[in-house]
C-alpha positions as CSV (number, residue, x, y, z in Angstrom):
1,M,16.1,81.9,98.7
2,A,18.4,82.1,101.7
3,D,22.1,81.7,101.1
4,T,24.1,78.7,102.2
5,S,25.7,80.4,105.2
6,A,22.3,81.4,106.6
7,A,20.8,78.0,105.9
8,S,23.6,76.3,107.8
9,Q,22.5,78.2,110.9
10,L,19.0,76.9,110.8
11,P,17.9,73.9,112.9
12,P,17.2,70.7,111.0
13,P,13.6,69.8,110.3
14,P,12.0,67.0,112.3
15,Q,12.6,63.6,110.8
16,P,9.6,61.3,110.1
17,N,11.1,58.4,112.0
18,A,11.8,60.6,115.0
19,G,8.4,60.2,116.6
20,A,6.2,62.2,114.3
21,P,4.9,59.8,111.7
22,G,3.3,61.3,108.7
23,F,4.7,64.8,109.2
24,D,6.3,64.7,105.7
25,N,5.8,61.1,104.6
26,Q,3.9,58.6,106.7
27,N,6.2,55.7,105.7
28,G,9.3,57.5,106.9
29,Q,10.8,57.8,103.4
30,A,12.3,61.0,102.2
31,N,10.1,62.9,99.8
32,P,11.8,65.9,98.4
33,T,8.6,67.1,96.8
34,H,6.8,67.6,100.1
35,M,9.9,68.0,102.4
36,P,9.2,71.3,104.2
37,P,12.0,73.9,104.8
38,P,13.5,74.0,108.3
39,P,11.9,76.3,110.8
40,L,13.1,79.9,110.7
41,H,15.4,81.1,113.5
42,I,13.4,83.8,115.3
43,P,14.6,85.3,118.5
44,P,12.4,84.3,121.5
45,N,9.8,86.7,122.7
46,T,11.2,88.5,125.8
47,N,8.0,90.3,126.8
48,P,6.5,89.3,130.1
49,I,3.8,86.6,129.9
50,P,0.5,87.9,131.2
51,T,-0.5,86.5,134.6
52,A,-3.7,84.8,135.5
53,I,-3.9,82.9,132.3
54,T,-6.4,80.0,132.1
55,S,-5.9,77.1,129.8
56,P,-7.7,77.1,126.5
57,M,-7.8,73.4,126.3
58,S,-10.1,72.4,129.2
59,A,-13.6,72.8,127.6
60,V,-15.7,75.3,125.7
61,D,-16.2,79.0,126.3
62,K,-18.4,80.7,123.8
63,G,-16.6,84.0,124.2
64,G,-14.2,84.7,121.4
65,V,-11.0,86.3,122.7
66,M,-8.5,87.8,120.3
67,S,-4.8,88.1,120.8
68,P,-2.8,90.8,119.0
69,S,0.1,89.7,116.8
70,S,3.3,91.6,116.9
71,G,3.3,94.3,114.2
72,G,5.6,97.0,113.1
73,P,7.6,99.1,115.7
74,F,4.8,99.1,118.3
75,P,5.5,97.5,121.7
76,R,3.6,94.4,122.6
77,R,1.5,94.9,125.7
78,A,-0.3,92.6,128.1
79,A,-2.8,91.3,125.6
80,P,-6.1,89.6,126.2
81,E,-5.2,86.1,127.4
82,P,-4.8,83.3,126.8
83,N,-4.4,83.4,123.1
84,K,-0.9,84.7,122.8
85,R,0.0,81.2,123.7
86,A,-2.7,79.2,121.8
87,L,-2.9,78.3,118.2
88,Y,-5.7,77.0,116.0
89,V,-4.7,74.2,113.6
90,G,-7.0,73.3,110.7
91,G,-7.0,70.8,107.9
92,L,-5.7,67.9,109.9
93,D,-5.7,64.5,108.4
94,P,-7.7,62.0,110.6
95,R,-4.5,60.0,111.0
96,V,-2.9,62.8,112.9
97,T,-3.1,62.0,116.6
98,E,-2.7,64.4,119.5
99,D,0.8,62.9,120.2
100,V,1.8,63.4,116.6
101,L,0.5,67.0,116.7
102,R,2.4,67.7,119.9
103,Q,5.7,66.4,118.4
104,I,5.3,68.5,115.3
105,F,4.6,71.7,117.2
106,E,7.3,71.1,119.8
107,T,9.9,71.9,117.1
108,T,9.4,75.5,118.1
109,G,9.0,75.2,121.9
110,H,7.5,73.3,124.8
111,V,3.8,72.4,124.2
112,Q,1.6,72.5,127.3
113,N,-1.6,71.1,125.9
114,V,-3.0,69.6,122.6
115,K,-6.6,69.0,121.6
116,I,-8.0,67.5,118.4
117,I,-11.7,67.9,117.5
118,P,-13.6,66.4,114.5
119,D,-14.5,69.1,112.0
120,K,-18.2,68.8,111.2
121,N,-17.9,71.6,108.6
122,Q,-15.1,69.9,106.6
123,K,-15.7,66.2,106.3
124,G,-12.7,64.0,106.4
125,Y,-10.6,66.5,108.4
126,N,-10.1,67.4,112.0
127,Y,-9.0,70.6,113.6
128,G,-7.1,71.2,116.9
129,F,-5.7,73.6,119.4
130,V,-2.1,73.8,120.6
131,E,-1.1,75.7,123.7
132,Y,2.5,76.7,124.5
133,D,4.2,77.9,127.6
134,D,5.9,80.7,125.7
135,P,4.1,83.1,123.4
136,G,7.2,83.4,121.4
137,A,7.1,79.7,120.6
138,A,3.5,80.0,119.5
139,E,4.4,82.9,117.1
140,R,7.3,80.9,115.7
141,A,5.1,77.9,115.1
142,M,2.5,80.0,113.3
143,Q,5.1,81.5,111.0
144,T,7.0,78.2,110.3
145,L,4.3,75.5,110.3
146,N,1.4,77.2,108.5
147,G,1.0,75.6,105.2
148,R,3.2,72.5,106.0
149,R,2.0,69.1,104.8
150,V,1.1,66.5,107.4
151,H,0.0,63.2,105.8
152,Q,-0.1,65.1,102.5
153,A,-2.7,67.5,103.9
154,E,-1.8,71.2,104.1
155,I,-2.5,72.5,107.6
156,R,-3.6,76.0,108.5
157,V,-2.2,77.6,111.6
158,N,-3.5,80.8,113.1
159,W,-4.1,82.3,116.5
160,A,-6.9,80.5,118.4
161,Y,-9.5,83.2,118.2
162,Q,-11.9,81.5,120.6
163,S,-10.6,80.4,123.9
164,N,-12.0,77.2,125.4
165,T,-11.9,77.8,129.1
166,T,-14.0,76.6,132.0
167,N,-12.0,78.1,134.8
168,K,-12.8,81.6,133.6
169,E,-15.9,83.0,135.3
170,D,-19.0,83.5,133.1
171,T,-19.7,87.2,133.2
172,S,-22.5,87.2,130.6
173,S,-25.1,88.0,133.3
174,H,-22.9,90.6,135.1
175,F,-23.2,94.4,134.7
176,H,-20.8,95.7,132.1
177,I,-19.4,99.2,131.8
178,F,-17.9,100.6,128.6
179,V,-14.7,102.5,129.2
180,G,-13.5,104.8,126.3
181,D,-10.7,107.2,125.6
182,L,-8.1,104.9,127.0
183,S,-4.5,105.9,126.6
184,N,-2.0,103.5,125.0
185,E,-0.3,102.6,128.3
186,V,-3.5,101.2,129.8
187,N,-3.7,97.4,129.6
188,D,-5.9,94.8,131.3
189,E,-4.1,95.0,134.6
190,V,-4.1,98.8,134.8
191,L,-7.8,98.8,134.0
192,L,-8.5,96.2,136.6
193,Q,-6.6,98.0,139.3
194,A,-8.4,101.3,138.5
195,F,-11.9,99.8,139.0
196,S,-11.2,97.2,141.7
197,A,-11.8,99.7,144.5
198,F,-15.6,99.6,143.7
199,G,-16.2,96.1,144.9
200,T,-17.3,93.0,143.0
201,I,-15.3,93.4,139.8
202,S,-15.3,90.2,137.8
203,E,-13.4,91.2,134.6
204,A,-11.5,94.0,133.0
205,R,-10.6,93.9,129.4
206,V,-8.9,96.3,127.0
207,M,-9.6,95.7,123.3
208,W,-6.5,95.3,121.1
209,D,-5.8,95.6,117.4
210,M,-4.4,92.2,116.4
211,K,-2.5,93.7,113.4
212,T,-0.6,96.5,115.2
213,G,-0.5,95.2,118.8
214,R,-1.9,98.6,120.0
215,S,-4.9,99.3,122.1
216,R,-8.0,100.3,120.3
217,G,-8.6,102.9,123.0
218,Y,-11.6,101.3,124.8
219,G,-12.4,98.4,127.0
220,F,-15.0,96.8,129.3
221,V,-15.3,96.3,133.0
222,A,-17.8,93.8,134.5
223,F,-19.2,93.8,138.1
224,R,-21.2,91.0,139.8
225,E,-23.4,93.6,141.6
226,R,-25.3,96.4,139.8
227,A,-24.8,98.7,142.8
228,D,-21.0,98.4,142.4
229,A,-21.2,99.0,138.7
230,E,-23.3,102.1,139.2
231,K,-20.9,103.4,141.8
232,A,-17.9,102.8,139.4
233,L,-19.8,104.5,136.6
234,S,-20.6,107.6,138.5
235,S,-17.2,107.9,140.1
236,M,-14.9,107.1,137.2
237,D,-16.5,108.9,134.3
238,G,-14.2,111.8,133.5
239,E,-11.4,110.7,135.8
240,W,-7.8,110.5,134.6
241,L,-6.3,107.1,133.9
242,G,-2.8,107.1,132.5
243,S,-2.5,110.2,130.3
244,R,-6.2,110.7,129.5
245,A,-9.5,111.4,131.1
246,I,-11.7,108.3,130.5
247,R,-15.4,108.2,129.7
248,C,-17.7,105.6,131.1
249,N,-21.1,104.4,130.1
250,W,-23.3,101.3,130.3
251,A,-22.4,98.6,127.8
252,N,-25.0,96.6,125.8
253,Q,-27.2,99.6,125.2
254,K,-29.5,99.5,122.1
255,G,-28.4,96.0,121.2
256,Q,-24.7,96.7,121.5
257,P,-22.7,93.4,121.7
258,S,-21.5,92.0,125.0
259,M,-17.9,92.1,126.1
260,A,-17.2,88.7,124.7
261,Q,-18.8,89.5,121.4
262,Q,-16.9,92.8,121.3
263,Q,-13.7,90.8,121.6
264,A,-14.8,88.7,118.7
265,M,-15.6,91.8,116.6
266,Q,-12.1,93.2,116.9
267,A,-10.8,90.2,114.9
268,M,-12.4,91.8,111.9
269,G,-11.4,95.4,112.6
270,M,-14.8,96.3,114.2
271,T,-15.5,98.8,117.0
272,P,-18.7,99.7,118.9
273,T,-19.2,102.8,116.9
274,T,-18.0,101.4,113.6
275,P,-19.1,97.7,113.8
276,Y,-18.3,97.0,110.2
277,G,-14.7,98.1,110.5
278,H,-13.0,99.3,107.4
279,H,-15.3,97.5,104.9
280,H,-17.9,99.1,102.8
281,F,-21.4,98.1,103.7
282,P,-24.9,99.0,102.6
283,T,-26.5,101.8,104.7
284,H,-30.0,100.2,104.7
285,G,-31.6,97.0,105.7
286,I,-29.3,96.3,108.7
287,Q,-31.3,94.7,111.5
288,S,-30.6,95.5,115.1
289,Y,-29.6,92.7,117.6
290,D,-32.7,93.4,119.7
291,M,-35.0,93.2,116.7
292,I,-33.7,89.8,115.7
293,V,-33.7,88.4,119.2
294,N,-37.2,89.6,120.1
295,Q,-39.0,88.9,116.8
296,T,-37.7,85.4,116.1
297,P,-38.4,82.2,118.0
298,A,-35.8,81.1,120.6
299,W,-35.2,77.8,118.9
300,Q,-34.2,79.5,115.7
301,T,-30.4,79.2,115.4
302,T,-29.8,78.9,111.6
303,C,-28.5,81.8,109.6
304,Y,-29.2,82.4,105.9
305,V,-26.1,83.7,104.1
306,G,-26.6,85.0,100.6
307,N,-24.8,86.9,97.8
308,L,-21.9,84.4,97.7
309,T,-19.6,84.1,94.8
310,P,-19.6,80.7,93.1
311,Y,-16.0,80.1,94.4
312,T,-16.8,80.9,98.0
313,T,-15.9,78.0,100.3
314,Q,-16.7,77.0,103.9
315,N,-13.3,78.2,104.9
316,D,-14.2,81.8,103.7
317,V,-17.4,82.0,105.8
318,V,-17.5,79.6,108.7
319,P,-14.6,81.2,110.6
320,L,-16.4,84.5,110.5
321,F,-19.4,83.0,112.2
322,Q,-17.2,81.2,114.7
323,N,-16.2,84.6,116.1
324,F,-19.7,85.0,117.5
325,G,-20.2,81.5,118.9
326,Y,-19.8,77.9,117.8
327,V,-21.0,76.7,114.4
328,T,-22.7,73.3,114.9
329,E,-23.4,72.6,111.2
330,S,-23.2,74.3,107.8
331,R,-24.6,73.7,104.4
332,F,-23.2,75.4,101.3
333,Q,-24.7,75.9,97.8
334,A,-22.2,78.5,96.6
335,D,-23.0,77.7,93.0
336,R,-26.5,79.0,93.8
337,G,-25.1,81.9,95.8
338,F,-26.2,81.0,99.4
339,A,-25.4,78.9,102.4
340,F,-26.9,78.1,105.8
341,I,-25.0,78.3,109.1
342,K,-26.3,76.8,112.2
343,M,-25.1,78.4,115.5
344,D,-25.1,77.0,119.0
345,T,-27.6,79.5,120.5
346,H,-30.3,81.9,119.3
347,E,-28.5,84.9,120.7
348,N,-25.2,84.1,118.9
349,A,-27.1,83.6,115.7
350,A,-28.7,87.0,116.1
351,M,-25.4,88.7,116.8
352,A,-23.7,87.0,113.8
353,I,-26.5,88.1,111.5
354,C,-26.5,91.7,112.9
355,Q,-22.7,92.1,112.6
356,L,-21.9,90.1,109.4
357,N,-24.7,91.4,107.2
358,G,-22.8,93.4,104.6
359,Y,-19.4,92.0,105.5
360,N,-17.3,91.8,102.3
361,V,-16.3,88.2,101.3
362,N,-14.6,87.7,97.9
363,G,-15.7,91.1,96.7
364,R,-19.3,90.8,97.7
365,P,-21.2,92.0,100.8
366,L,-22.9,89.1,102.6
367,K,-26.7,89.2,103.0
368,C,-27.5,87.6,106.3
369,S,-30.8,86.9,107.8
370,V,-32.7,84.4,109.9
371,S,-33.5,81.2,108.0
372,Y,-37.3,80.5,108.1
373,N,-37.3,77.9,105.3
374,L,-36.9,74.8,107.3
375,T,-36.8,72.5,104.2
376,H,-33.6,74.2,103.2
377,S,-32.2,75.0,106.6
378,V,-29.5,72.9,108.2
């Protein structure tokens, strides 16, 4: 517990009657049982804000984009945008409006956008997104507001793993190049400048480790025209970028995930060569993405998830699948050891099955497959 001298320097918590009804007690009465501690005093983030940031509040983008959190002594670099400034807020009481949510989160800095969405996977609750001008304010909010009670419901605050952008160009049909052996000083801007001489470049993205804030040593570059991608591939393979000679190859070979799905995979410590990260998985029975896509009907978007512990909840599983697309519905029978997750597209369902099969949840590896039993599917 902090001493009294340190506590006296902390800013006071927001008052219920100061425009945020329900933050601690919806009737405006003091309730020492649920009164949250005042926000911690954290120095503002002085790192430059990445440029060309699109708003994550405008609509829905199925590409999951991860932002690294600050970690240890490593410098924070220009991270994949826009999520250094955007937070996911779960477990919202339906009485919490966007105005109330804005007032609560403005205790750490100016809020640019707020969006609340009904949570189909957790009846009686909503979830939302909060976007700040300053990434330091977003980080302070995540540290000070996570676990606070709003209308007696404990909210969950984390980085917004999936950006919701419409202004960002859809590069899913473009020609992607994998760029490996990147040195630590190479960020999105450096990668973009290095490949922009080859014509119709549409995106350049370095993959980051969200725990350490360091580059994973690889990234992706997308071109609108195949000829430009081929020229870049032949010209840049083996060239020096920063302090290393890079290696280039076509992405999406042999069912390798797309750039957007690679960005989602990094949330769980996955890489193209070690897609299951640091977890222990079975060495047999893993289906390839191409096999699932080509051998199942296009209308099939429901995933079977087995080998669940009896105490596994939706909160343990649904966020994993949300990294590969949008979960439109879910049905859990954890007491019987299984669940059904319905994704938005056939391709996203296939990628989720391919990448999450064997992923460890509550001490057990998930068993994921396409759900053919329509009587039990979502």
